[in-house]
C-alpha positions in Angstrom: 147.1 122.1 212.5 147.5 125.5 210.8 149.2 128.0 213.2 147.7 131.4 213.5 150.3 133.9 212.4 149.0 137.4 212.0 149.8 138.9 208.6 151.1 142.3 209.7 151.2 142.5 213.5 152.2 139.5 215.6 151.6 141.8 218.6 148.0 140.6 218.5 149.1 137.0 219.5 149.2 135.6 223.0 152.4 134.3 224.5 151.4 130.8 223.7 150.6 131.6 220.1 153.9 133.5 219.8 155.8 130.5 221.0 153.8 128.0 218.8 154.3 130.1 215.7 157.9 130.8 216.2 159.7 128.4 213.9 162.6 130.3 212.4 165.3 132.7 213.7 166.2 130.3 216.5 169.9 131.2 216.4 169.0 134.9 216.7 166.7 134.1 219.6 169.5 132.2 221.4 171.8 135.1 220.8 169.4 137.7 222.3 168.7 135.5 225.3 172.4 135.0 225.9 172.8 138.8 226.1 170.1 138.8 228.8 171.8 136.0 230.7 175.1 138.0 230.7 173.4 141.2 232.0 173.8 140.5 235.7 176.4 143.1 236.8 176.6 146.9 236.9 176.3 147.1 233.1 174.0 145.5 230.6 174.3 144.1 227.1 171.9 146.1 224.9 170.9 144.5 221.6 169.6 145.8 218.3 167.9 143.6 215.7 168.3 144.9 212.1 166.2 143.6 209.2 163.9 145.0 206.5 160.1 145.0 206.9 158.6 141.6 207.2 161.9 139.9 208.1 160.6 138.9 211.5 161.9 141.6 213.8 158.6 142.0 215.7 158.0 138.3 216.0 161.6 137.7 217.3 161.4 140.5 219.9 158.0 139.4 221.1 159.3 135.8 221.4 162.1 137.1 223.7 159.5 139.0 225.8 157.4 135.8 226.0 160.4 133.8 227.1 161.1 136.3 229.8 157.6 136.0 231.1 157.5 132.2 231.1 161.1 131.1 231.9 162.1 131.0 235.6 165.8 131.5 234.8 164.9 134.9 233.4 162.8 135.9 236.4 165.1 138.8 237.1 163.9 140.7 234.0 160.6 142.4 233.2 159.7 143.3 229.6 158.0 146.5 228.6 156.8 146.1 225.0 156.4 149.3 223.0 154.0 149.6 220.1 155.5 148.9 216.7 155.2 152.6 215.8 155.9 155.3 218.3 154.7 158.3 216.3 154.0 160.4 219.4 157.7 160.4 220.6 159.6 163.5 219.6 161.9 164.0 222.6 163.7 161.8 225.1 161.2 162.9 227.8 158.3 161.7 225.7 160.2 158.4 225.2 160.2 157.8 228.9 156.6 159.0 229.2 155.6 156.4 226.6 157.6 153.8 228.4 155.6 154.6 231.6 152.4 154.3 229.7 153.2 150.9 228.3 154.3 149.8 231.8 150.9 150.9 233.2 149.2 148.6 230.7 151.5 145.6 231.2 152.2 145.8 234.9 150.7 143.4 237.5 147.0 144.1 237.9 147.1 145.7 241.4 149.6 148.4 240.4 148.1 149.5 237.1 145.8 152.1 238.5 148.5 154.0 240.4 150.8 153.8 237.4 148.1 155.2 235.2 147.5 158.1 237.7 151.3 158.9 237.6 151.3 158.8 233.8 148.3 161.2 233.7 150.0 163.6 236.1 153.3 163.6 234.3 151.6 164.4 230.9 151.2 167.9 232.2 155.0 168.5 232.7 156.4 170.8 230.0 160.1 170.8 230.8 161.5 167.8 228.9 164.4 167.1 231.3 162.1 167.1 234.3 159.6 164.9 232.4 162.3 162.4 231.5 163.7 162.2 235.1 160.3 161.8 236.8 159.1 159.2 234.3 162.3 157.2 234.6 162.1 157.5 238.4 158.6 155.9 238.4 159.9 153.1 236.2 162.9 152.4 238.4 160.7 152.4 241.5 158.7 149.6 239.9 161.9 147.8 239.1 163.0 148.1 242.8 159.7 146.9 244.2 159.8 143.7 242.1 163.6 143.2 242.0 163.6 143.3 238.2 165.7 144.7 235.4 163.3 146.4 232.9 163.8 145.2 229.3 162.5 147.9 227.0 161.4 146.3 223.7 161.4 149.2 221.2 160.7 148.8 217.5 162.1 151.0 214.7 164.8 152.8 216.6 166.2 154.3 213.4 162.9 156.1 212.6 162.4 157.0 216.2 165.7 159.0 216.3 165.2 160.4 212.8 161.9 162.0 213.9 163.3 163.4 217.2 163.9 167.1 217.2 166.2 167.1 220.2 169.9 166.8 219.1 170.9 165.6 222.6 168.3 162.8 222.7 170.8 160.1 221.7 173.4 161.2 224.3 170.9 161.4 227.1 169.6 157.9 226.3 173.2 156.6 226.1 174.0 158.1 229.5 171.0 156.2 231.1 171.8 152.9 229.4 175.5 153.0 230.4 174.9 154.1 234.0 171.6 152.5 235.0 171.8 148.6 235.4 168.1 148.4 235.9 167.4 149.3 232.3 168.1 147.0 229.3 167.2 148.1 225.8 166.2 145.5 223.1 165.5 147.4 219.9 165.0 146.9 216.2 165.7 148.9 213.1 164.9 148.4 209.4 168.5 149.2 208.5 171.7 150.5 209.9 171.6 154.2 210.6 174.0 157.1 211.4 173.4 157.0 215.2 175.0 153.5 215.5 177.5 153.7 212.5 179.5 156.9 213.1 182.0 157.3 216.0 180.8 160.9 216.6 177.2 159.8 217.1 175.6 159.0 220.5 174.7 155.3 220.0 177.9 154.2 218.3 179.2 150.9 219.7 176.4 150.7 222.3 174.6 147.7 220.9 175.2 144.1 220.0 173.8 144.0 216.5 171.8 141.0 215.3 171.2 141.1 211.6 168.2 139.2 210.1 169.1 137.8 206.7 166.6 136.3 204.2 165.4 132.9 205.2 167.3 130.0 203.6 165.4 127.2 202.0 165.4 125.0 205.1 163.9 127.9 207.1 161.3 128.5 204.4 160.2 124.9 204.5 159.9 125.1 208.3 157.8 128.3 208.1 155.6 126.8 205.4 155.0 123.7 207.5 154.1 125.7 210.6 151.8 128.2 208.9 150.0 125.8 206.4 150.1 122.7 208.5 151.4 120.7 205.5 154.7 119.1 204.6 156.4 120.3 201.4 159.5 119.5 199.5 162.3 122.0 199.2 161.7 122.0 195.4 158.1 123.1 196.0 159.0 125.9 198.4 162.0 127.2 196.4 160.0 129.3 194.0 158.1 130.9 196.9 161.5 131.7 198.5 162.5 133.4 195.3 159.3 135.4 194.8 159.3 136.6 198.4 163.1 137.1 198.7 163.0 134.8 201.8 160.8 137.4 203.6 159.0 135.6 206.5 155.9 137.8 206.4 155.3 137.4 202.7 156.0 133.7 202.8 153.5 133.3 205.7 150.9 135.1 203.6 151.4 132.7 200.7 151.5 129.7 203.0 148.2 130.6 204.6 146.7 131.4 201.2 147.9 128.1 199.7 147.4 125.9 202.8 144.9 123.6 201.0 146.2 123.9 197.4 148.3 121.6 195.3 151.6 123.0 194.0 150.1 123.7 190.5 147.0 125.3 192.0 149.2 127.5 194.3 151.3 128.7 191.4 148.3 129.3 189.2 146.6 131.3 192.0 149.6 133.3 193.1 148.6 136.2 191.0 145.1 136.1 192.7 146.9 136.2 196.0 148.7 139.4 195.0 145.4 140.9 193.9 143.7 139.8 197.1 146.3 141.7 199.2 146.0 145.0 197.2 145.2 146.9 200.4 148.4 145.6 202.0 150.6 146.5 199.1 148.9 149.9 198.5 149.4 150.8 202.2 153.2 150.7 201.6 153.0 153.1 198.8 150.5 155.5 200.3 152.5 155.8 203.5 155.5 157.3 201.6 155.9 161.1 201.0 155.3 162.0 197.3 159.0 162.4 196.3 160.0 159.1 197.9 156.9 157.4 196.3 158.1 158.6 192.9 161.6 157.1 193.4 160.0 153.9 194.8 157.8 153.4 191.7 160.7 154.2 189.4 162.7 151.4 191.0 159.6 149.1 190.8 159.3 149.9 187.1 162.9 149.0 186.4 162.5 145.7 188.2 166.2 145.0 188.5 169.0 146.1 190.7 169.6 149.7 189.6 172.0 152.5 190.5 170.9 155.9 191.7 171.6 157.4 188.2 169.4 154.7 186.5 166.6 155.4 189.0 167.0 159.2 188.5 166.6 158.7 184.7 163.5 156.6 185.1 162.0 159.1 187.6 163.2 162.1 185.6 164.7 163.6 188.7 168.1 165.0 189.7 170.6 162.3 190.6 171.7 163.9 193.9 168.1 164.3 195.1 167.5 160.7 194.0 170.5 159.4 196.0 169.2 161.2 199.1 165.7 159.8 198.7 167.0 156.3 198.1 169.0 156.6 201.3 165.8 157.6 203.1 164.0 154.6 201.6 166.7 152.3 202.7 166.4 153.6 206.3 162.7 153.0 206.1 163.4 149.4 205.0 161.4 149.8 201.8 164.5 149.5 199.7 167.7 147.4 200.1 171.2 147.9 198.8 171.8 145.0 196.5 175.2 144.8 194.8 177.2 147.3 192.9 180.2 149.1 194.4 180.6 151.6 197.3 180.5 154.4 194.7 177.8 152.9 192.5 175.5 151.0 194.8 172.6 149.2 193.3 169.1 149.3 194.9 166.2 146.9 194.9 162.7 146.8 196.4 162.7 145.0 199.8 159.3 143.3 199.4 159.6 141.5 196.1 155.9 140.7 195.9 155.1 144.4 195.9 157.1 144.7 192.7 155.1 141.9 191.1 151.9 143.5 192.3 152.9 146.9 190.8 153.9 145.5 187.4 150.7 143.4 187.2 148.6 146.4 188.1 150.2 148.5 185.4 149.1 146.0 182.8 152.1 146.8 180.6 154.4 144.4 178.8 156.2 143.8 182.0 153.1 142.2 183.4 153.3 139.5 180.7 156.9 138.9 181.6 155.9 138.4 185.3 153.2 135.9 184.3 155.6 134.1 182.1 158.2 133.9 184.9 155.6 132.4 187.3 154.6 129.8 184.6 158.3 129.0 184.0 158.8 128.5 187.7 155.7 126.4 188.1 157.2 123.9 185.6 160.9 124.1 186.7 160.0 123.5 190.4 157.3 121.0 189.9 157.7 118.2 192.5 160.2 115.6 191.5 157.5 113.0 191.4 155.8 114.9 188.6 159.0 114.8 186.5 159.5 111.1 187.2 155.9 110.2 186.4 156.3 111.1 182.7 158.3 107.9 182.2 154.8 106.2 182.2 153.0 106.7 179.0 149.6 106.8 180.5 150.5 110.0 182.3 150.5 111.7 178.9 146.8 111.1 178.3 145.3 114.5 179.5 143.1 114.6 182.5 139.7 114.2 180.9 138.1 116.6 183.4 140.1 119.4 181.8 138.5 118.4 178.5 134.9 118.8 179.7 132.8 120.8 177.2 130.6 123.6 178.4 127.3 121.7 179.1 124.2 123.6 178.1 122.2 122.2 181.0 123.0 124.2 184.1 122.0 121.4 186.4 124.6 119.1 184.9 127.3 121.8 185.0 126.7 122.4 188.7 126.5 118.7 189.5 129.8 118.0 187.7 131.5 120.9 189.6 130.2 119.4 192.8 131.6 116.0 191.9 135.0 117.5 191.1 134.9 119.4 194.5 134.2 116.2 196.4 136.9 114.3 194.5 139.4 117.0 195.4 138.5 116.6 199.1 139.1 112.9 198.8 135.4 112.0 199.1 135.6 109.6 196.2 132.4 107.7 197.0 130.3 110.8 197.3 131.8 112.1 194.0 130.9 108.8 192.2 127.4 109.0 193.7 127.0 112.4 192.1 128.1 111.0 188.7 125.5 108.3 189.0 122.8 110.8 190.0 123.6 112.9 186.9 123.3 109.8 184.6 120.1 108.7 186.3 118.5 112.1 185.8 119.7 112.5 182.2 118.7 109.0 181.1 115.0 109.9 181.2 115.4 112.7 178.7 115.6 112.7 174.9 118.3 110.2 174.2 119.5 112.2 171.1 120.0 115.2 173.3 121.6 113.7 176.3 123.7 110.8 175.0 126.8 113.0 174.6 126.4 114.4 178.1 126.0 110.9 179.6 129.1 109.7 177.7 131.1 112.7 179.1 129.9 111.9 182.7 130.9 108.3 182.3 134.3 109.4 181.0 134.9 111.5 184.1 133.7 108.7 186.4 136.2 106.4 184.6 139.0 108.9 185.2 138.1 109.2 188.9 138.1 105.4 189.4 141.5 105.2 187.7 142.9 107.9 190.0 141.6 106.0 193.0 143.4 102.8 191.9 140.2 101.0 191.0 141.3 99.9 187.6 138.8 97.0 187.2 135.8 99.2 187.8 137.3 101.8 185.5 137.8 99.2 182.8 134.1 98.1 183.1 132.9 101.6 182.5 135.4 101.9 179.7 133.9 98.8 178.0 130.4 100.2 178.6 131.4 103.5 176.9 132.8 101.7 173.9 129.8 99.3 173.6 127.0 101.9 174.2 128.4 104.9 172.4 131.1 103.5 170.0 128.8 103.8 166.9 127.5 107.3 167.6 128.7 110.3 165.7 127.7 113.0 168.2 130.9 114.9 169.0 131.0 114.3 172.7 130.3 110.6 172.3 133.2 110.3 169.9 135.5 112.1 172.3 134.5 110.0 175.3 134.8 106.8 173.3 138.2 107.8 172.0 139.5 108.4 175.5 138.0 105.0 176.6 139.7 103.2 173.7 143.0 104.9 174.5 142.7 103.7 178.1 141.7 100.2 177.0 144.7 100.1 174.6 147.2 101.0 177.2 145.7 98.6 179.7 145.8 95.8 177.2 149.5 96.1 176.4 150.7 93.7 179.1 148.5 91.0 177.7 150.5 91.1 174.4 147.5 92.1 172.3 149.5 94.6 170.2 147.8 93.9 166.9 144.3 94.1 168.4 145.1 97.3 170.3 146.5 99.0 167.1 143.4 97.9 165.3 141.2 99.5 167.9 143.2 102.7 167.8 143.0 102.9 164.0 139.3 102.5 164.2 139.1 105.5 166.6 141.4 107.5 164.4 139.3 106.7 161.3 136.2 107.9 163.0 137.9 111.1 164.4 139.5 112.0 161.1 136.4 111.3 159.2 134.1 113.5 161.3 132.2 116.2 159.5 131.7 118.1 162.7 135.1 119.2 164.3 135.6 119.4 168.0 135.5 123.2 167.8 133.9 125.3 170.5 134.2 122.6 173.2 136.5 124.4 175.6 139.9 123.4 174.2 139.0 120.0 172.7 140.1 121.0 169.2 142.3 118.2 167.8 143.0 116.6 171.1 141.0 113.4 170.2 143.3 112.8 167.2 146.4 113.9 168.9 145.9 111.7 172.0 145.0 108.7 169.8 148.0 109.0 167.6 150.2 109.5 170.7 148.7 106.4 172.3 149.3 104.4 169.1 152.9 105.5 169.1 153.3 104.3 172.7 151.7 100.9 171.8 154.0 100.5 168.8 157.1 101.5 170.7 156.4 99.0 173.4 155.8 96.3 170.7 159.3 97.1 169.3 158.0 98.6 166.1 160.1 101.7 166.6 160.0 103.4 163.1 156.2 103.0 163.1 156.0 104.5 166.6 158.2 107.5 165.5 155.8 108.0 162.6 152.8 108.1 164.9 154.6 110.7 167.1 155.3 112.8 164.0 151.6 112.6 163.3 150.8 114.1 166.7 153.1 117.1 166.0 151.8 117.5 162.5 148.1 117.4 163.6 148.7 120.0 166.3 150.7 122.3 164.0 147.9 122.1 161.3 145.4 123.6 163.7 144.6 127.3 163.5 145.6 127.4 167.1 148.0 124.9 168.6 146.2 122.4 171.0 148.5 121.2 173.8 152.1 122.0 174.1 152.4 119.1 176.6 151.2 116.7 174.0 153.7 118.0 171.4 156.6 117.9 173.9 155.6 114.3 175.0 155.5 113.2 171.4 158.9 114.6 170.6 160.4 113.1 173.8 158.9 109.6 173.0 160.1 109.8 169.5 163.6 110.6 170.8 163.4 107.5 173.0 162.0 105.3 170.2 164.8 106.2 167.7 167.5 106.8 170.3 168.2 110.1 168.7 168.0 113.6 170.3 165.4 116.1 169.4 166.6 117.9 166.3 166.9 121.6 165.9 163.9 121.6 163.6 161.8 119.8 166.2 163.0 122.1 168.9 161.9 125.1 166.7 158.5 123.4 166.2 158.1 123.1 170.0 159.1 126.8 170.4 156.5 127.8 167.8 153.9 125.9 169.8 155.1 127.6 172.9 154.9 131.1 171.3 151.4 130.3 170.0 149.9 129.0 173.2 151.8 131.4 175.5 152.3 128.8 178.1 154.8 126.0 179.0 154.3 122.8 180.9 156.6 120.3 182.7 157.0 118.0 179.7 158.0 120.9 177.4 160.3 122.2 180.0 162.2 118.9 180.3 162.4 118.6 176.5 163.9 122.1 176.1 166.4 121.5 178.9 167.5 118.2 177.4 167.8 119.8 174.0 169.9 122.6 175.5 172.3 120.0 177.0 172.6 118.2 173.7 172.9 121.2 171.5 175.2 123.2 173.7 174.8 126.6 175.3 175.8 128.6 172.3 173.6 126.9 169.7 170.6 126.6 172.0 170.8 130.3 172.9 170.9 131.2 169.2 167.7 129.1 168.6 165.9 130.5 171.7 166.8 134.1 170.9 165.5 133.7 167.3 162.1 132.4 168.6 159.1 134.4 169.5 159.0 132.4 172.7 162.2 134.0 174.0 160.4 136.2 176.6 158.6 133.1 177.9 161.9 131.4 178.6 163.7 134.4 180.1 165.3 132.4 183.1 166.6 129.7 180.7 167.9 132.4 178.2 169.5 134.3 181.1 171.2 131.1 182.4 172.7 130.4 178.9 173.9 134.0 178.5 175.6 133.9 181.9 177.0 130.4 181.0 178.8 131.7 177.9 180.2 134.7 179.8 177.7 137.4 179.0 176.8 139.6 182.0 173.0 140.1 182.4 171.0 142.8 184.0 167.7 141.3 185.1 165.4 141.1 188.0 166.7 139.3 191.1 163.9 136.8 190.8 164.9 136.0 187.2 168.6 135.8 188.2 167.9 133.3 191.0 165.7 131.1 188.9 168.5 131.2 186.2 171.0 130.0 188.8 168.7 127.0 189.5 168.3 126.4 185.8 172.1 126.1 185.5 172.1 123.5 188.2 169.3 121.6 186.5 171.3 121.6 183.2 174.4 120.4 184.9 172.4 117.6 186.5 171.0 116.6 183.1 174.5 116.7 181.6 175.5 113.8 183.8 172.6 111.6 182.5 172.4 112.6 178.8 174.8 110.8 176.5 177.0 113.1 174.5 175.8 116.2 176.2 177.9 119.2 175.4 176.4 121.9 177.7 179.4 122.1 180.0 182.1 121.6 177.4 180.4 124.4 175.4 180.9 127.0 178.1 184.1 129.1 177.8 185.9 130.6 180.7 185.6 134.2 179.7 184.0 137.4 180.8 182.1 139.6 178.3 181.4 143.3 178.6 178.3 144.2 180.5 175.3 143.7 178.3 172.0 145.2 179.4 169.3 143.0 177.8 165.7 144.3 177.8 163.3 142.6 180.2 161.2 141.1 177.4 164.2 139.4 175.7 
């Protein structure tokens, strides 16, 4: 079951919902509860939770309040929960007036009316000290009547005191908290602030501070499971941890958005998610004063940890003014200090997804780098099962549903979409029934017009049966396709028959029918290569018929032990793809190179790696097979040489995390976005893992133990 976690304000949840949705920060919860258990004498342990926006402060404090209300061992306490923002509080008297107002709303039903009357009367008091004393008196009277210690749950203490005009407010609050055992304060702040950090300030050393750090990978998996109701591998959640910076609120948004999506679908739609939450991200910006907004956007544009001087140059402002505004943004929790030295601190936006939102909305070159990073991550962090699956040759035959041409008949288009939707929902029989219905309706039309469409529907039905493990039924349709449409020259018929012959060829291997299989494939290739009408204009089908057939032939020959002939077939795949005006499938090229490597027991050459990079630059996208091929090439070639080849390629910007990992590996310091840096760290680990399995790998031995001067590489490589 998907747990209901509110995107922005968990205060809308009931106690039961708060408890059910609380799945991380358990150690911090225990620490806060322990403070309450120790508050039994003449003094109390007051606590302050510090963490940036979205780190879970509100949820944690509300979880404590819920525990007080439902746990008998905490029956000596009574929570008064303030609103998340207390904009109306400007004096300590107004603080206690607000406390009385919240008590009037949260008290036992029979006492609320009297408390509301008291609050209404006290609103007319103008003297702040009298107001504070009388409001506090009403609160303590309630505590005495019920034998409770009042736990004040107050959000954003740092901003509360920053907005107060009374210089004695902190000292007056400290006096009450130190002398009145019936009052316990449980507060939060977006960052450390002067009132608690400096010995000459009022709240110094008054609180036990609990700091909320970014969620680790285990906590991210737990939150994903709770919000989405689905299990997930660490490898799948890791890119989301990086993109959100381990921020629980942002991760919960993504988990809810992607609750019913596959990993690939989620990564593909991540940019849509950012766009869908434009209002949320814009609210952050619009709430800032103009000068702070200017600094914030300058830091977002830089998209890397930056010093105050670097931000000032980007914003075209005075560095001293910039430093003051950055400090203010840190206090707001909008910016965090991330690295550097005490004299040259580096700053970064707290909510990483906002930075992605901003760069994408700008539509500049940086937006392409962001999209490339997400594509890279989608491949690098694909579930392990996807990586392993490529050892089976049949996995390299593309999903025929991605090859579907744009049907002219709107009815067929809608029906095929409906079949796909039913298949995704696991309703296989219903999807197959839709396929049959399309064929039945099209069969009565002009055969010359509809034969290609019928062949395509049969091809999709065959694919669905294969995915469902019903190979015998799929084989029967495969044979029908070849028999009924094998002699036709209509482009869709040729494509469908080619896919069917490829499937038949692979399925026939175990029967030892190598010669017959190769003959069938050569027949398909002769028909494809001799076509006068190319597969142009059919939604990405250009060349795929030939490429897939040559690839399948290579697999057949490799399994038959005819390794040189297999390698030649794989070379044909690459040559056919490169001969197109636009490259077809980078996955097909990468798979052909990888299988050639296996057939000849020789690594991918530098020339072949360059070919793959040209394909990558042309298509502008990378897939899992290409990713693995490039990582294995890197290990064999060594960090120095691989880096030279990547940097010389037009695909360099698309491989920024890999290039960053190699630069760092040879001792060059890099200055990139935190997201890129963290992905690069994982790339290094992936390369070290491959090093242990690839014979004669030189990646580790190639890395010197040296430190280079700081080199600031541009974002786009």
